[in-house]
C-alpha positions in Angstrom: -66.0 -166.8 -1.5 -67.3 -167.8 1.7 -66.7 -171.9 0.9 -63.2 -170.5 0.7 -63.5 -168.7 4.6 -64.6 -171.6 5.7 -62.1 -174.0 4.5 -59.2 -171.3 5.9 -61.4 -171.6 8.7 -60.7 -175.5 9.4 -56.9 -175.7 9.9 -57.0 -173.6 13.4 -60.0 -174.2 14.3 -58.6 -177.6 15.4 -57.2 -175.6 18.2 -60.0 -174.0 19.4 -62.9 -175.6 19.7 -62.2 -176.6 23.2 -65.8 -175.9 25.7 -65.8 -172.0 27.1 -64.1 -171.9 30.3 -62.8 -168.5 32.5 -59.2 -168.7 31.8 -57.9 -172.4 32.7 -54.3 -172.3 32.8 -54.5 -174.7 30.0 -56.1 -177.4 27.9 -55.5 -179.7 25.2 -51.7 -180.3 24.3 -50.8 -180.7 20.6 -47.6 -182.2 19.6 -46.0 -181.3 16.6 -43.7 -183.4 14.7 -40.1 -181.5 14.3 -38.0 -180.2 16.8 -36.0 -176.7 17.6 -32.5 -176.5 17.1 -29.7 -173.4 17.4 -27.4 -173.0 15.5 -24.4 -171.3 17.1 -21.6 -169.7 14.3 -18.2 -168.5 15.0 -18.0 -164.8 14.2 -14.7 -164.0 12.3 -14.5 -159.8 11.9 -11.7 -157.8 9.9 -11.6 -154.5 8.6 -9.8 -153.2 5.4 -10.1 -149.8 3.6 -11.7 -150.4 -0.1 -12.5 -147.8 -3.0 -11.3 -145.2 -0.4 -14.2 -146.2 1.8 -13.6 -147.9 5.1 -15.3 -151.4 4.6 -15.2 -153.9 7.2 -16.0 -157.9 6.7 -17.8 -160.2 9.1 -17.9 -164.1 8.0 -17.2 -163.5 4.4 -19.7 -160.3 4.3 -19.0 -156.8 3.3 -20.3 -153.9 4.7 -19.3 -150.8 3.1 -20.1 -146.8 4.4 -22.1 -145.4 1.2 -23.9 -142.2 0.3 -27.4 -141.4 -0.8 -25.9 -141.4 -3.9 -24.7 -144.9 -4.0 -29.1 -145.7 -3.0 -31.3 -143.1 -4.5 -31.3 -142.4 -8.7 -33.2 -139.3 -8.0 -30.0 -137.5 -6.4 -27.6 -138.8 -9.2 -29.8 -137.7 -12.3 -31.4 -134.7 -10.3 -34.2 -133.2 -8.5 -37.2 -132.2 -11.1 -37.0 -128.9 -12.0 -40.1 -128.2 -9.9 -38.0 -128.5 -6.7 -34.6 -127.0 -5.5 -31.9 -128.9 -6.1 -29.5 -129.4 -3.0 -26.6 -131.0 -2.0 -26.5 -134.7 -1.3 -26.0 -135.5 2.5 -23.6 -137.9 3.2 -25.1 -140.7 5.0 -23.3 -144.1 6.2 -25.6 -147.3 5.2 -24.9 -151.0 4.3 -24.9 -153.0 1.9 -25.0 -156.4 2.7 -23.1 -157.9 -0.4 -23.3 -161.8 0.3 -24.8 -164.3 2.9 -28.3 -161.9 4.9 -29.8 -160.6 1.9 -28.8 -163.3 -0.3 -31.0 -165.3 2.0 -33.7 -163.6 1.9 -33.6 -163.1 -2.0 -33.4 -167.0 -1.7 -36.1 -167.4 0.4 -38.6 -165.0 -1.7 -38.3 -166.7 -4.6 -39.1 -169.7 -3.1 -42.0 -168.7 -1.5 -42.8 -166.6 -5.0 -42.2 -170.1 -6.7 -45.4 -171.7 -4.8 -47.6 -168.4 -4.7 -48.0 -167.8 -8.0 -49.3 -171.1 -8.8 -52.8 -170.4 -7.0 -53.5 -167.8 -9.4 -57.6 -167.7 -7.5 -56.2 -167.2 -4.6 -53.8 -164.2 -5.7 -56.9 -162.6 -7.5 -58.9 -162.7 -4.8 -56.3 -161.3 -2.3 -55.6 -158.5 -4.7 -59.0 -157.4 -4.1 -59.4 -157.4 -0.4 -58.7 -159.5 2.4 -61.1 -161.6 4.2 -59.2 -163.6 7.3 -60.8 -165.0 10.0 -58.6 -164.9 12.7 -56.8 -161.9 14.0 -53.5 -163.5 16.0 -51.6 -160.9 18.6 -48.5 -162.7 19.4 -45.2 -162.0 20.6 -42.1 -161.0 17.9 -40.0 -163.3 19.9 -38.0 -164.7 16.5 -38.4 -168.3 17.8 -42.6 -168.5 17.6 -43.4 -167.0 14.5 -47.4 -167.9 14.7 -48.1 -168.0 10.9 -44.7 -170.7 11.0 -46.1 -172.6 14.0 -49.8 -172.6 12.9 -49.1 -173.2 9.2 -51.2 -170.2 8.4 -50.8 -168.6 4.7 -51.5 -165.1 3.2 -54.9 -164.0 4.0 -55.8 -166.5 6.9 -54.6 -164.3 9.6 -54.6 -160.5 10.8 -51.5 -160.7 12.9 -50.1 -158.6 15.4 -46.7 -158.9 17.1 -44.8 -156.9 20.4 -43.1 -157.5 23.1 -44.9 -160.3 25.0 -47.8 -160.6 23.3 -49.3 -157.8 25.3 -52.4 -155.8 24.8 -53.1 -152.2 26.9 -56.2 -152.0 28.3 -58.7 -149.3 26.7 -58.9 -145.7 28.1 -60.5 -144.1 25.4 -58.1 -141.3 25.2 -54.8 -142.6 23.7 -53.6 -144.1 20.8 -51.8 -147.5 20.6 -50.6 -150.0 17.4 -52.5 -152.6 19.4 -55.6 -150.6 20.1 -55.8 -149.5 16.4 -55.2 -152.9 15.4 -58.0 -154.6 17.3 -60.4 -151.7 16.3 -59.6 -152.7 12.2 -59.4 -156.5 12.7 -62.7 -156.3 15.0 -64.7 -153.6 13.1 -63.4 -153.7 9.6 -62.0 -157.4 8.9 -64.5 -158.2 10.7 -62.5 -161.3 11.8 -64.1 -164.1 13.8 -61.8 -165.5 16.1 -58.8 -163.1 18.7 -56.3 -165.2 19.6 -54.0 -164.0 22.1 -50.4 -166.8 21.7 -47.8 -166.5 24.5 -44.5 -169.0 24.6 -41.9 -170.6 26.2 -38.9 -168.9 27.4 -40.2 -165.7 26.7 -37.6 -163.0 27.6 -40.5 -160.5 28.1 -42.1 -162.1 30.9 -38.6 -163.2 32.6 -38.2 -159.6 32.8 -41.3 -158.9 34.2 -40.4 -161.3 37.0 -37.5 -159.5 37.7 -38.7 -156.4 38.4 -38.0 -155.1 42.2 -41.6 -154.0 43.2 -39.8 -150.3 44.7 -38.3 -150.1 41.0 -34.9 -150.3 41.7 -33.5 -151.9 39.1 -35.0 -150.4 36.5 -33.5 -151.5 33.1 -34.6 -149.7 30.3 -36.2 -146.5 28.8 -39.3 -148.5 26.8 -39.2 -152.0 27.1 -40.2 -151.5 31.3 -42.9 -149.4 30.7 -44.1 -151.7 28.6 -43.9 -155.0 30.0 -45.5 -153.4 33.0 -49.3 -153.7 31.1 -48.8 -156.8 32.7 -47.7 -156.2 36.1 -51.0 -157.7 37.3 -50.2 -161.5 35.9 -47.2 -161.5 37.2 -48.1 -160.1 40.8 -51.2 -163.1 40.6 -48.0 -165.3 39.8 -45.9 -164.3 42.5 -48.2 -163.8 44.7 -49.7 -167.7 44.1 -46.5 -169.3 43.6 -43.5 -167.7 46.3 -42.2 -170.9 46.9 -41.9 -172.1 42.9 -38.4 -171.7 41.3 -38.4 -168.6 39.2 -38.0 -170.6 35.8 -41.6 -172.5 36.9 -42.8 -168.6 37.9 -42.1 -167.5 34.7 -43.4 -170.6 33.1 -46.7 -169.9 34.8 -46.5 -166.0 34.4 -46.5 -166.6 30.6 -49.9 -168.2 30.1 -51.3 -165.7 32.5 -49.9 -163.2 30.7 -52.2 -164.8 28.0 -55.2 -164.1 30.2 -54.2 -160.9 31.1 -54.1 -159.7 27.5 -57.2 -161.8 27.0 -59.1 -159.3 29.7 -57.7 -156.4 28.4 -58.7 -156.9 25.0 -62.5 -157.4 26.8 -62.5 -153.9 28.1 -62.8 -152.6 24.4 -66.5 -151.9 24.2 -66.6 -153.2 20.3 -65.2 -156.1 21.3 -67.3 -156.9 24.2 -70.3 -156.3 21.9 -69.6 -158.1 18.9 -68.4 -161.2 21.9 -72.4 -160.3 23.0 -74.1 -160.9 19.4 -72.1 -164.2 18.6 -70.0 -162.7 16.3 -66.5 -163.0 17.7 -65.0 -165.4 20.1 -61.6 -164.5 22.0 -59.0 -167.9 22.6 -56.0 -168.1 24.5 -53.0 -170.2 23.1 -49.7 -171.1 24.7 -47.2 -172.7 22.3 -44.1 -174.2 24.0 -41.2 -174.4 21.7 -38.8 -176.3 23.6 -41.2 -179.6 24.0 -42.7 -178.8 21.0 -46.8 -178.8 21.8 -49.7 -176.0 22.0 -52.2 -175.7 24.3 -55.5 -173.7 24.0 -58.1 -172.5 26.1 -61.2 -170.3 24.9 -63.0 -167.3 27.1 -66.9 -167.4 28.1 -68.0 -163.6 28.3 -70.9 -164.5 31.2 -67.9 -166.0 33.4 -66.0 -163.1 33.2 -68.7 -160.9 34.0 -69.5 -162.7 36.5 -66.1 -162.3 38.1 -66.0 -158.7 36.8 -68.4 -157.8 38.7 -67.4 -159.6 42.3 -63.8 -157.5 42.1 
């Protein structure tokens, strides 16, 4: 089991073995073999009546209005005698009858074919998980970390959110990020906590576009979340006032990773594990346009010196 854990760690560690320095702008560039491409599909929408219910067809995919009876077999069979029967509540649901769910089904069957070949892994994962990494990454559909880093089941505990951001420790509030970090560090005992940013990040573009006076507020939830990294945007705007907006965004995408790492260190249990040598922190940046990956590591001693100066 220990041998397998070491084997699991080898793939990603190639990115994480650089000398520890306090938040450099970048480190080693690693090129990947394939290029990214985007498919732009024409959209054709028609509406028609089907089985006395409304239906809409989008490029051959039919969406129908359904009721709870269509999706809940218990509603058809009637509730158990111990539970009072109630009239079914009519709900509108979409049933994808062709392409979208077929794509997911095909993808699962392909995954299953390869997964079941490794019965030793299946049995191990059925009992427990021992991922060496926790990865905090953006929810952007273009930058799935397990795909980019070729990580399989059981190799990484992954948290994804808007902008790969981490709120600072407060001690009196709860967030999905805080609970995920606590679980990974204290219960799964991961060895590496990796925060990965990426190019063309919409969250960072929005963050960099926020006016100081809040006059261009654009959302109910997103803006409050991305302001977690307001320190990063202020720093970039101050140091690179003359740079093009796109260049400022690129710099902020990396500085945002540093800000997330700094906030990770505000959690007492993270700092404790780092001090004991049981945990290391790493930053990463994936440029999916140019197919390059940068990584850097955190030196706790240097960070403590910076903290005292501040």
